[in-house]
mmCIF file as Biopython writes it, N, C-alpha, C and O atoms, coordinates in Angstrom:
data_model
#
loop_
_atom_site.group_PDB
_atom_site.id
_atom_site.type_symbol
_atom_site.label_atom_id
_atom_site.label_alt_id
_atom_site.label_comp_id
_atom_site.label_asym_id
_atom_site.label_entity_id
_atom_site.label_seq_id
_atom_site.pdbx_PDB_ins_code
_atom_site.Cartn_x
_atom_site.Cartn_y
_atom_site.Cartn_z
_atom_site.occupancy
_atom_site.B_iso_or_equiv
_atom_site.auth_seq_id
_atom_site.auth_asym_id
_atom_site.pdbx_PDB_model_num
ATOM 1   N N  . MET A ? 1  ? -36.918 127.086 -17.134 1.0 0.0 1  A 1 
ATOM 2   C CA . MET A ? 1  ? -36.843 126.521 -15.382 1.0 0.0 1  A 1 
ATOM 3   C C  . MET A ? 1  ? -36.789 127.329 -14.763 1.0 0.0 1  A 1 
ATOM 4   O O  . MET A ? 1  ? -35.910 128.100 -14.377 1.0 0.0 1  A 1 
ATOM 5   N N  . GLU A ? 2  ? -38.792 127.056 -14.478 1.0 0.0 2  A 1 
ATOM 6   C CA . GLU A ? 2  ? -39.332 127.768 -13.442 1.0 0.0 2  A 1 
ATOM 7   C C  . GLU A ? 2  ? -39.758 127.576 -12.481 1.0 0.0 2  A 1 
ATOM 8   O O  . GLU A ? 2  ? -40.737 126.831 -12.440 1.0 0.0 2  A 1 
ATOM 9   N N  . THR A ? 3  ? -39.299 128.078 -11.403 1.0 0.0 3  A 1 
ATOM 10  C CA . THR A ? 3  ? -39.360 127.388 -9.742  1.0 0.0 3  A 1 
ATOM 11  C C  . THR A ? 3  ? -40.831 127.883 -9.402  1.0 0.0 3  A 1 
ATOM 12  O O  . THR A ? 3  ? -41.172 127.930 -8.220  1.0 0.0 3  A 1 
ATOM 13  N N  . THR A ? 4  ? -41.549 128.185 -10.227 1.0 0.0 4  A 1 
ATOM 14  C CA . THR A ? 4  ? -42.427 129.332 -9.925  1.0 0.0 4  A 1 
ATOM 15  C C  . THR A ? 4  ? -44.528 127.758 -9.933  1.0 0.0 4  A 1 
ATOM 16  O O  . THR A ? 4  ? -45.623 127.650 -9.380  1.0 0.0 4  A 1 
ATOM 17  N N  . LYS A ? 5  ? -43.841 127.217 -10.755 1.0 0.0 5  A 1 
ATOM 18  C CA . LYS A ? 5  ? -44.109 125.968 -11.461 1.0 0.0 5  A 1 
ATOM 19  C C  . LYS A ? 5  ? -44.052 124.773 -10.479 1.0 0.0 5  A 1 
ATOM 20  O O  . LYS A ? 5  ? -43.081 124.782 -9.722  1.0 0.0 5  A 1 
ATOM 21  N N  . GLU A ? 6  ? -45.090 123.549 -10.339 1.0 0.0 6  A 1 
ATOM 22  C CA . GLU A ? 6  ? -45.081 122.777 -9.586  1.0 0.0 6  A 1 
ATOM 23  C C  . GLU A ? 6  ? -44.153 121.744 -10.616 1.0 0.0 6  A 1 
ATOM 24  O O  . GLU A ? 6  ? -44.134 121.635 -11.842 1.0 0.0 6  A 1 
ATOM 25  N N  . CYS A ? 7  ? -43.503 121.144 -9.679  1.0 0.0 7  A 1 
ATOM 26  C CA . CYS A ? 7  ? -42.310 120.084 -10.385 1.0 0.0 7  A 1 
ATOM 27  C C  . CYS A ? 7  ? -43.184 118.788 -10.547 1.0 0.0 7  A 1 
ATOM 28  O O  . CYS A ? 7  ? -44.340 118.617 -10.162 1.0 0.0 7  A 1 
ATOM 29  N N  . LYS A ? 8  ? -42.382 117.944 -11.188 1.0 0.0 8  A 1 
ATOM 30  C CA . LYS A ? 8  ? -43.850 116.620 -11.671 1.0 0.0 8  A 1 
ATOM 31  C C  . LYS A ? 8  ? -43.155 115.719 -10.425 1.0 0.0 8  A 1 
ATOM 32  O O  . LYS A ? 8  ? -43.171 114.503 -10.618 1.0 0.0 8  A 1 
ATOM 33  N N  . HIS A ? 9  ? -42.748 116.033 -9.586  1.0 0.0 9  A 1 
ATOM 34  C CA . HIS A ? 9  ? -42.839 115.114 -8.538  1.0 0.0 9  A 1 
ATOM 35  C C  . HIS A ? 9  ? -43.323 115.809 -6.903  1.0 0.0 9  A 1 
ATOM 36  O O  . HIS A ? 9  ? -42.994 115.500 -5.757  1.0 0.0 9  A 1 
ATOM 37  N N  . GLY A ? 10 ? -44.388 117.033 -7.546  1.0 0.0 10 A 1 
ATOM 38  C CA . GLY A ? 10 ? -45.440 117.393 -6.489  1.0 0.0 10 A 1 
ATOM 39  C C  . GLY A ? 10 ? -44.844 118.360 -5.618  1.0 0.0 10 A 1 
ATOM 40  O O  . GLY A ? 10 ? -45.502 118.597 -4.605  1.0 0.0 10 A 1 
ATOM 41  N N  . LEU A ? 11 ? -43.491 119.136 -5.790  1.0 0.0 11 A 1 
ATOM 42  C CA . LEU A ? 11 ? -43.269 120.448 -4.646  1.0 0.0 11 A 1 
ATOM 43  C C  . LEU A ? 11 ? -43.583 121.682 -5.839  1.0 0.0 11 A 1 
ATOM 44  O O  . LEU A ? 11 ? -43.460 121.917 -7.041  1.0 0.0 11 A 1 
ATOM 45  N N  . LYS A ? 12 ? -44.128 122.328 -4.426  1.0 0.0 12 A 1 
ATOM 46  C CA . LYS A ? 12 ? -44.595 123.217 -5.331  1.0 0.0 12 A 1 
ATOM 47  C C  . LYS A ? 12 ? -43.112 124.048 -6.226  1.0 0.0 12 A 1 
ATOM 48  O O  . LYS A ? 12 ? -42.984 124.318 -7.420  1.0 0.0 12 A 1 
ATOM 49  N N  . GLN A ? 13 ? -42.355 124.225 -5.288  1.0 0.0 13 A 1 
ATOM 50  C CA . GLN A ? 13 ? -41.102 125.685 -5.695  1.0 0.0 13 A 1 
ATOM 51  C C  . GLN A ? 13 ? -40.266 124.829 -6.485  1.0 0.0 13 A 1 
ATOM 52  O O  . GLN A ? 13 ? -39.257 125.413 -6.883  1.0 0.0 13 A 1 
ATOM 53  N N  . GLY A ? 14 ? -40.389 123.318 -6.932  1.0 0.0 14 A 1 
ATOM 54  C CA . GLY A ? 14 ? -39.959 122.626 -7.523  1.0 0.0 14 A 1 
ATOM 55  C C  . GLY A ? 14 ? -38.532 121.935 -6.796  1.0 0.0 14 A 1 
ATOM 56  O O  . GLY A ? 14 ? -38.098 122.469 -5.775  1.0 0.0 14 A 1 
ATOM 57  N N  . CYS A ? 15 ? -38.001 121.016 -7.236  1.0 0.0 15 A 1 
ATOM 58  C CA . CYS A ? 15 ? -36.952 119.869 -6.552  1.0 0.0 15 A 1 
ATOM 59  C C  . CYS A ? 15 ? -35.383 119.764 -7.387  1.0 0.0 15 A 1 
ATOM 60  O O  . CYS A ? 15 ? -35.330 119.319 -8.533  1.0 0.0 15 A 1 
ATOM 61  N N  . VAL A ? 16 ? -34.518 120.092 -6.867  1.0 0.0 16 A 1 
ATOM 62  C CA . VAL A ? 16 ? -33.322 119.725 -6.831  1.0 0.0 16 A 1 
ATOM 63  C C  . VAL A ? 16 ? -33.139 118.795 -8.339  1.0 0.0 16 A 1 
ATOM 64  O O  . VAL A ? 16 ? -32.433 119.150 -9.283  1.0 0.0 16 A 1 
ATOM 65  N N  . TYR A ? 17 ? -33.748 117.868 -8.292  1.0 0.0 17 A 1 
ATOM 66  C CA . TYR A ? 17 ? -33.775 116.747 -9.613  1.0 0.0 17 A 1 
ATOM 67  C C  . TYR A ? 17 ? -34.459 117.654 -11.115 1.0 0.0 17 A 1 
ATOM 68  O O  . TYR A ? 17 ? -33.894 117.573 -12.206 1.0 0.0 17 A 1 
ATOM 69  N N  . CYS A ? 18 ? -35.478 118.313 -10.939 1.0 0.0 18 A 1 
ATOM 70  C CA . CYS A ? 18 ? -36.005 119.143 -12.021 1.0 0.0 18 A 1 
ATOM 71  C C  . CYS A ? 18 ? -35.628 120.109 -11.914 1.0 0.0 18 A 1 
ATOM 72  O O  . CYS A ? 18 ? -35.251 120.321 -13.067 1.0 0.0 18 A 1 
ATOM 73  N N  . HIS A ? 19 ? -35.275 121.462 -11.058 1.0 0.0 19 A 1 
ATOM 74  C CA . HIS A ? 19 ? -34.670 122.790 -11.151 1.0 0.0 19 A 1 
ATOM 75  C C  . HIS A ? 19 ? -33.551 122.852 -10.769 1.0 0.0 19 A 1 
ATOM 76  O O  . HIS A ? 19 ? -33.142 123.920 -10.311 1.0 0.0 19 A 1 
ATOM 77  N N  . ALA A ? 20 ? -32.440 121.351 -10.865 1.0 0.0 20 A 1 
ATOM 78  C CA . ALA A ? 20 ? -30.796 122.105 -10.566 1.0 0.0 20 A 1 
ATOM 79  C C  . ALA A ? 20 ? -30.224 122.394 -11.556 1.0 0.0 20 A 1 
ATOM 80  O O  . ALA A ? 20 ? -30.301 121.788 -12.624 1.0 0.0 20 A 1 
ATOM 81  N N  . ARG A ? 21 ? -29.625 123.287 -11.339 1.0 0.0 21 A 1 
ATOM 82  C CA . ARG A ? 21 ? -28.610 124.417 -12.651 1.0 0.0 21 A 1 
ATOM 83  C C  . ARG A ? 21 ? -27.352 123.430 -12.167 1.0 0.0 21 A 1 
ATOM 84  O O  . ARG A ? 21 ? -27.044 123.166 -11.005 1.0 0.0 21 A 1 
ATOM 85  N N  . THR A ? 22 ? -26.630 122.899 -13.555 1.0 0.0 22 A 1 
ATOM 86  C CA . THR A ? 22 ? -25.747 122.458 -13.548 1.0 0.0 22 A 1 
ATOM 87  C C  . THR A ? 22 ? -24.534 123.312 -13.968 1.0 0.0 22 A 1 
ATOM 88  O O  . THR A ? 22 ? -24.699 123.807 -15.083 1.0 0.0 22 A 1 
ATOM 89  N N  . THR A ? 23 ? -23.256 123.649 -13.326 1.0 0.0 23 A 1 
ATOM 90  C CA . THR A ? 23 ? -22.423 124.084 -13.609 1.0 0.0 23 A 1 
ATOM 91  C C  . THR A ? 23 ? -21.915 123.250 -14.547 1.0 0.0 23 A 1 
ATOM 92  O O  . THR A ? 23 ? -22.238 123.407 -15.724 1.0 0.0 23 A 1 
ATOM 93  N N  . THR A ? 24 ? -21.247 122.474 -14.250 1.0 0.0 24 A 1 
ATOM 94  C CA . THR A ? 24 ? -20.092 121.458 -15.064 1.0 0.0 24 A 1 
ATOM 95  C C  . THR A ? 24 ? -20.844 120.162 -14.596 1.0 0.0 24 A 1 
ATOM 96  O O  . THR A ? 24 ? -21.589 119.860 -13.664 1.0 0.0 24 A 1 
ATOM 97  N N  . THR A ? 25 ? -20.278 119.521 -15.719 1.0 0.0 25 A 1 
ATOM 98  C CA . THR A ? 25 ? -20.739 118.409 -16.214 1.0 0.0 25 A 1 
ATOM 99  C C  . THR A ? 25 ? -19.287 117.083 -16.051 1.0 0.0 25 A 1 
ATOM 100 O O  . THR A ? 25 ? -18.162 117.299 -16.501 1.0 0.0 25 A 1 
ATOM 101 N N  . PRO A ? 26 ? -19.635 115.958 -15.423 1.0 0.0 26 A 1 
ATOM 102 C CA . PRO A ? 26 ? -18.072 114.861 -15.528 1.0 0.0 26 A 1 
ATOM 103 C C  . PRO A ? 26 ? -17.222 114.898 -16.755 1.0 0.0 26 A 1 
ATOM 104 O O  . PRO A ? 26 ? -16.012 114.674 -16.781 1.0 0.0 26 A 1 
ATOM 105 N N  . ALA A ? 27 ? -17.979 115.203 -17.763 1.0 0.0 27 A 1 
ATOM 106 C CA . ALA A ? 27 ? -17.170 114.978 -19.409 1.0 0.0 27 A 1 
ATOM 107 C C  . ALA A ? 27 ? -16.601 116.295 -19.306 1.0 0.0 27 A 1 
ATOM 108 O O  . ALA A ? 27 ? -15.464 116.426 -19.759 1.0 0.0 27 A 1 
ATOM 109 N N  . ALA A ? 28 ? -17.260 117.455 -18.719 1.0 0.0 28 A 1 
ATOM 110 C CA . ALA A ? 28 ? -16.767 118.876 -19.521 1.0 0.0 28 A 1 
ATOM 111 C C  . ALA A ? 28 ? -15.394 118.952 -18.723 1.0 0.0 28 A 1 
ATOM 112 O O  . ALA A ? 28 ? -14.750 119.982 -18.919 1.0 0.0 28 A 1 
ATOM 113 N N  . ARG A ? 29 ? -14.813 117.952 -17.792 1.0 0.0 29 A 1 
ATOM 114 C CA . ARG A ? 29 ? -13.995 118.357 -16.512 1.0 0.0 29 A 1 
ATOM 115 C C  . ARG A ? 29 ? -13.365 117.824 -16.430 1.0 0.0 29 A 1 
ATOM 116 O O  . ARG A ? 29 ? -13.809 116.834 -15.848 1.0 0.0 29 A 1 
ATOM 117 N N  . PRO A ? 30 ? -11.863 117.653 -16.748 1.0 0.0 30 A 1 
ATOM 118 C CA . PRO A ? 30 ? -10.984 116.348 -16.665 1.0 0.0 30 A 1 
ATOM 119 C C  . PRO A ? 30 ? -10.465 116.096 -15.460 1.0 0.0 30 A 1 
ATOM 120 O O  . PRO A ? 30 ? -10.044 116.903 -14.630 1.0 0.0 30 A 1 
ATOM 121 N N  . ALA A ? 31 ? -10.541 114.424 -15.388 1.0 0.0 31 A 1 
ATOM 122 C CA . ALA A ? 31 ? -10.193 113.797 -13.959 1.0 0.0 31 A 1 
ATOM 123 C C  . ALA A ? 31 ? -8.667  113.933 -13.694 1.0 0.0 31 A 1 
ATOM 124 O O  . ALA A ? 31 ? -7.764  113.312 -14.255 1.0 0.0 31 A 1 
ATOM 125 N N  . SER A ? 32 ? -8.558  114.971 -12.623 1.0 0.0 32 A 1 
ATOM 126 C CA . SER A ? 32 ? -6.955  114.860 -12.310 1.0 0.0 32 A 1 
ATOM 127 C C  . SER A ? 32 ? -7.062  113.630 -11.472 1.0 0.0 32 A 1 
ATOM 128 O O  . SER A ? 32 ? -7.967  112.898 -11.072 1.0 0.0 32 A 1 
ATOM 129 N N  . LYS A ? 33 ? -5.127  113.742 -11.322 1.0 0.0 33 A 1 
ATOM 130 C CA . LYS A ? 33 ? -4.810  112.115 -11.302 1.0 0.0 33 A 1 
ATOM 131 C C  . LYS A ? 33 ? -4.216  112.739 -9.315  1.0 0.0 33 A 1 
ATOM 132 O O  . LYS A ? 33 ? -4.103  112.122 -8.255  1.0 0.0 33 A 1 
ATOM 133 N N  . ARG A ? 34 ? -4.007  114.117 -9.694  1.0 0.0 34 A 1 
ATOM 134 C CA . ARG A ? 34 ? -3.417  114.193 -7.852  1.0 0.0 34 A 1 
ATOM 135 C C  . ARG A ? 34 ? -4.353  114.999 -7.200  1.0 0.0 34 A 1 
ATOM 136 O O  . ARG A ? 34 ? -5.020  115.853 -7.784  1.0 0.0 34 A 1 
ATOM 137 N N  . ARG A ? 35 ? -4.435  114.704 -5.760  1.0 0.0 35 A 1 
ATOM 138 C CA . ARG A ? 35 ? -5.149  116.037 -5.378  1.0 0.0 35 A 1 
ATOM 139 C C  . ARG A ? 35 ? -4.925  116.929 -4.682  1.0 0.0 35 A 1 
ATOM 140 O O  . ARG A ? 35 ? -3.992  116.825 -3.884  1.0 0.0 35 A 1 
ATOM 141 N N  . SER A ? 36 ? -5.520  117.839 -4.726  1.0 0.0 36 A 1 
ATOM 142 C CA . SER A ? 36 ? -4.907  119.348 -4.831  1.0 0.0 36 A 1 
ATOM 143 C C  . SER A ? 36 ? -4.440  119.220 -2.848  1.0 0.0 36 A 1 
ATOM 144 O O  . SER A ? 36 ? -5.137  118.659 -2.003  1.0 0.0 36 A 1 
ATOM 145 N N  . PRO A ? 37 ? -3.207  119.870 -2.622  1.0 0.0 37 A 1 
ATOM 146 C CA . PRO A ? 37 ? -2.997  120.290 -1.346  1.0 0.0 37 A 1 
ATOM 147 C C  . PRO A ? 37 ? -4.051  120.412 -0.294  1.0 0.0 37 A 1 
ATOM 148 O O  . PRO A ? 37 ? -3.943  119.660 0.675   1.0 0.0 37 A 1 
ATOM 149 N N  . SER A ? 38 ? -5.265  121.423 -0.349  1.0 0.0 38 A 1 
ATOM 150 C CA . SER A ? 38 ? -6.191  121.255 -0.094  1.0 0.0 38 A 1 
ATOM 151 C C  . SER A ? 38 ? -7.276  120.288 0.703   1.0 0.0 38 A 1 
ATOM 152 O O  . SER A ? 38 ? -7.686  120.263 1.864   1.0 0.0 38 A 1 
ATOM 153 N N  . SER A ? 39 ? -7.585  119.369 -0.694  1.0 0.0 39 A 1 
ATOM 154 C CA . SER A ? 39 ? -8.095  118.652 -0.242  1.0 0.0 39 A 1 
ATOM 155 C C  . SER A ? 39 ? -7.377  117.340 0.562   1.0 0.0 39 A 1 
ATOM 156 O O  . SER A ? 39 ? -8.130  116.616 1.213   1.0 0.0 39 A 1 
ATOM 157 N N  . ARG A ? 40 ? -6.272  117.102 0.531   1.0 0.0 40 A 1 
ATOM 158 C CA . ARG A ? 40 ? -5.219  116.359 1.461   1.0 0.0 40 A 1 
ATOM 159 C C  . ARG A ? 40 ? -5.229  116.670 2.307   1.0 0.0 40 A 1 
ATOM 160 O O  . ARG A ? 40 ? -5.273  115.770 3.146   1.0 0.0 40 A 1 
ATOM 161 N N  . LEU A ? 41 ? -5.200  118.187 2.887   1.0 0.0 41 A 1 
ATOM 162 C CA . LEU A ? 41 ? -5.369  118.434 4.020   1.0 0.0 41 A 1 
ATOM 163 C C  . LEU A ? 41 ? -6.083  118.527 4.886   1.0 0.0 41 A 1 
ATOM 164 O O  . LEU A ? 41 ? -5.787  118.689 6.070   1.0 0.0 41 A 1 
ATOM 165 N N  . SER A ? 42 ? -7.517  118.404 4.238   1.0 0.0 42 A 1 
ATOM 166 C CA . SER A ? 42 ? -8.812  118.503 4.798   1.0 0.0 42 A 1 
ATOM 167 C C  . SER A ? 42 ? -9.159  116.921 5.401   1.0 0.0 42 A 1 
ATOM 168 O O  . SER A ? 42 ? -9.703  116.524 6.432   1.0 0.0 42 A 1 
ATOM 169 N N  . GLU A ? 43 ? -8.531  116.212 4.166   1.0 0.0 43 A 1 
ATOM 170 C CA . GLU A ? 43 ? -8.571  114.421 4.561   1.0 0.0 43 A 1 
ATOM 171 C C  . GLU A ? 43 ? -7.825  114.192 6.193   1.0 0.0 43 A 1 
ATOM 172 O O  . GLU A ? 43 ? -8.241  113.673 7.228   1.0 0.0 43 A 1 
ATOM 173 N N  . GLN A ? 44 ? -6.648  114.804 5.844   1.0 0.0 44 A 1 
ATOM 174 C CA . GLN A ? 44 ? -5.978  114.956 7.179   1.0 0.0 44 A 1 
ATOM 175 C C  . GLN A ? 44 ? -6.739  115.092 8.657   1.0 0.0 44 A 1 
ATOM 176 O O  . GLN A ? 44 ? -6.867  114.243 9.539   1.0 0.0 44 A 1 
ATOM 177 N N  . MET A ? 45 ? -7.128  116.273 8.609   1.0 0.0 45 A 1 
ATOM 178 C CA . MET A ? 45 ? -7.743  116.940 9.488   1.0 0.0 45 A 1 
ATOM 179 C C  . MET A ? 45 ? -9.132  116.036 10.319  1.0 0.0 45 A 1 
ATOM 180 O O  . MET A ? 45 ? -9.283  115.820 11.521  1.0 0.0 45 A 1 
ATOM 181 N N  . ASN A ? 46 ? -10.156 115.580 8.949   1.0 0.0 46 A 1 
ATOM 182 C CA . ASN A ? 46 ? -11.362 114.461 9.261   1.0 0.0 46 A 1 
ATOM 183 C C  . ASN A ? 46 ? -10.381 113.420 10.250  1.0 0.0 46 A 1 
ATOM 184 O O  . ASN A ? 46 ? -10.478 113.507 11.474  1.0 0.0 46 A 1 
ATOM 185 N N  . ASP A ? 47 ? -9.677  112.687 9.776   1.0 0.0 47 A 1 
ATOM 186 C CA . ASP A ? 47 ? -9.327  111.582 10.539  1.0 0.0 47 A 1 
ATOM 187 C C  . ASP A ? 47 ? -8.648  111.812 11.580  1.0 0.0 47 A 1 
ATOM 188 O O  . ASP A ? 47 ? -8.727  111.097 12.579  1.0 0.0 47 A 1 
ATOM 189 N N  . ARG A ? 48 ? -7.711  113.084 11.471  1.0 0.0 48 A 1 
ATOM 190 C CA . ARG A ? 48 ? -7.289  113.732 12.937  1.0 0.0 48 A 1 
ATOM 191 C C  . ARG A ? 48 ? -8.396  113.786 13.860  1.0 0.0 48 A 1 
ATOM 192 O O  . ARG A ? 48 ? -8.205  113.370 15.002  1.0 0.0 48 A 1 
ATOM 193 N N  . MET A ? 49 ? -9.850  114.368 13.437  1.0 0.0 49 A 1 
ATOM 194 C CA . MET A ? 49 ? -10.827 114.699 14.217  1.0 0.0 49 A 1 
ATOM 195 C C  . MET A ? 49 ? -11.530 113.391 14.913  1.0 0.0 49 A 1 
ATOM 196 O O  . MET A ? 49 ? -11.965 113.343 16.063  1.0 0.0 49 A 1 
ATOM 197 N N  . THR A ? 50 ? -11.537 112.049 13.666  1.0 0.0 50 A 1 
ATOM 198 C CA . THR A ? 50 ? -11.937 111.103 13.931  1.0 0.0 50 A 1 
ATOM 199 C C  . THR A ? 50 ? -11.324 110.489 15.424  1.0 0.0 50 A 1 
ATOM 200 O O  . THR A ? 50 ? -11.886 110.217 16.485  1.0 0.0 50 A 1 
ATOM 201 N N  . THR A ? 51 ? -9.898  110.409 14.972  1.0 0.0 51 A 1 
ATOM 202 C CA . THR A ? 51 ? -9.355  109.611 16.157  1.0 0.0 51 A 1 
ATOM 203 C C  . THR A ? 51 ? -9.699  110.262 17.491  1.0 0.0 51 A 1 
ATOM 204 O O  . THR A ? 51 ? -10.114 109.621 18.457  1.0 0.0 51 A 1 
ATOM 205 N N  . LEU A ? 52 ? -9.505  111.544 17.480  1.0 0.0 52 A 1 
ATOM 206 C CA . LEU A ? 52 ? -9.686  112.067 18.886  1.0 0.0 52 A 1 
ATOM 207 C C  . LEU A ? 52 ? -10.670 111.915 19.136  1.0 0.0 52 A 1 
ATOM 208 O O  . LEU A ? 52 ? -10.704 111.719 20.351  1.0 0.0 52 A 1 
ATOM 209 N N  . LYS A ? 53 ? -12.081 111.851 18.526  1.0 0.0 53 A 1 
ATOM 210 C CA . LYS A ? 53 ? -13.564 111.275 18.891  1.0 0.0 53 A 1 
ATOM 211 C C  . LYS A ? 53 ? -13.243 110.203 19.727  1.0 0.0 53 A 1 
ATOM 212 O O  . LYS A ? 53 ? -13.283 110.155 20.956  1.0 0.0 53 A 1 
ATOM 213 N N  . LYS A ? 54 ? -12.911 109.328 18.899  1.0 0.0 54 A 1 
ATOM 214 C CA . LYS A ? 54 ? -12.973 107.899 19.407  1.0 0.0 54 A 1 
ATOM 215 C C  . LYS A ? 54 ? -12.132 107.444 20.836  1.0 0.0 54 A 1 
ATOM 216 O O  . LYS A ? 54 ? -12.282 106.578 21.698  1.0 0.0 54 A 1 
ATOM 217 N N  . ARG A ? 55 ? -10.909 108.832 20.493  1.0 0.0 55 A 1 
ATOM 218 C CA . ARG A ? 55 ? -10.426 108.375 22.318  1.0 0.0 55 A 1 
ATOM 219 C C  . ARG A ? 55 ? -11.367 109.264 23.313  1.0 0.0 55 A 1 
ATOM 220 O O  . ARG A ? 55 ? -12.037 108.727 24.196  1.0 0.0 55 A 1 
ATOM 221 N N  . LEU A ? 56 ? -11.361 110.074 23.185  1.0 0.0 56 A 1 
ATOM 222 C CA . LEU A ? 56 ? -12.511 110.962 24.129  1.0 0.0 56 A 1 
ATOM 223 C C  . LEU A ? 56 ? -13.476 110.156 24.368  1.0 0.0 56 A 1 
ATOM 224 O O  . LEU A ? 56 ? -13.943 110.387 25.483  1.0 0.0 56 A 1 
ATOM 225 N N  . LYS A ? 57 ? -14.115 109.115 23.710  1.0 0.0 57 A 1 
ATOM 226 C CA . LYS A ? 57 ? -15.384 107.785 24.088  1.0 0.0 57 A 1 
ATOM 227 C C  . LYS A ? 57 ? -14.787 106.782 25.310  1.0 0.0 57 A 1 
ATOM 228 O O  . LYS A ? 57 ? -15.159 106.382 26.413  1.0 0.0 57 A 1 
ATOM 229 N N  . GLU A ? 58 ? -13.653 106.635 24.434  1.0 0.0 58 A 1 
ATOM 230 C CA . GLU A ? 58 ? -13.051 105.601 25.419  1.0 0.0 58 A 1 
ATOM 231 C C  . GLU A ? 58 ? -12.525 106.502 26.603  1.0 0.0 58 A 1 
ATOM 232 O O  . GLU A ? 58 ? -12.818 105.708 27.497  1.0 0.0 58 A 1 
ATOM 233 N N  . ILE A ? 59 ? -11.830 107.830 27.439  1.0 0.0 59 A 1 
ATOM 234 C CA . ILE A ? 59 ? -11.777 108.055 27.903  1.0 0.0 59 A 1 
ATOM 235 C C  . ILE A ? 59 ? -13.003 108.143 29.254  1.0 0.0 59 A 1 
ATOM 236 O O  . ILE A ? 59 ? -12.992 107.962 30.471  1.0 0.0 59 A 1 
ATOM 237 N N  . ARG A ? 60 ? -14.016 108.536 28.191  1.0 0.0 60 A 1 
ATOM 238 C CA . ARG A ? 60 ? -15.433 108.853 29.239  1.0 0.0 60 A 1 
ATOM 239 C C  . ARG A ? 60 ? -15.937 107.439 29.286  1.0 0.0 60 A 1 
ATOM 240 O O  . ARG A ? 60 ? -16.661 107.207 30.254  1.0 0.0 60 A 1 
ATOM 241 N N  . GLY A ? 61 ? -15.749 106.570 28.567  1.0 0.0 61 A 1 
ATOM 242 C CA . GLY A ? 61 ? -16.416 104.729 29.143  1.0 0.0 61 A 1 
ATOM 243 C C  . GLY A ? 61 ? -17.751 104.531 28.363  1.0 0.0 61 A 1 
ATOM 244 O O  . GLY A ? 61 ? -18.702 103.824 28.698  1.0 0.0 61 A 1 
ATOM 245 N N  . GLY A ? 62 ? -17.601 105.405 27.113  1.0 0.0 62 A 1 
ATOM 246 C CA . GLY A ? 62 ? -18.879 105.195 26.578  1.0 0.0 62 A 1 
ATOM 247 C C  . GLY A ? 62 ? -18.675 104.262 24.913  1.0 0.0 62 A 1 
ATOM 248 O O  . GLY A ? 62 ? -19.666 103.961 24.249  1.0 0.0 62 A 1 
#
């Protein structure tokens, strides 16, 4: 996989479709049934930030 060659999509440096490095495949990685604590916490933080942004819009009258 050379990045100096033009890929089949016409990009001189190559694109992610032609020159992507695959580190893990979905079949090689077992599907976990439980989420890790960090992903759960990040989802909670995203929900909180979304709620705060909505409230801020309401307060500002936007």
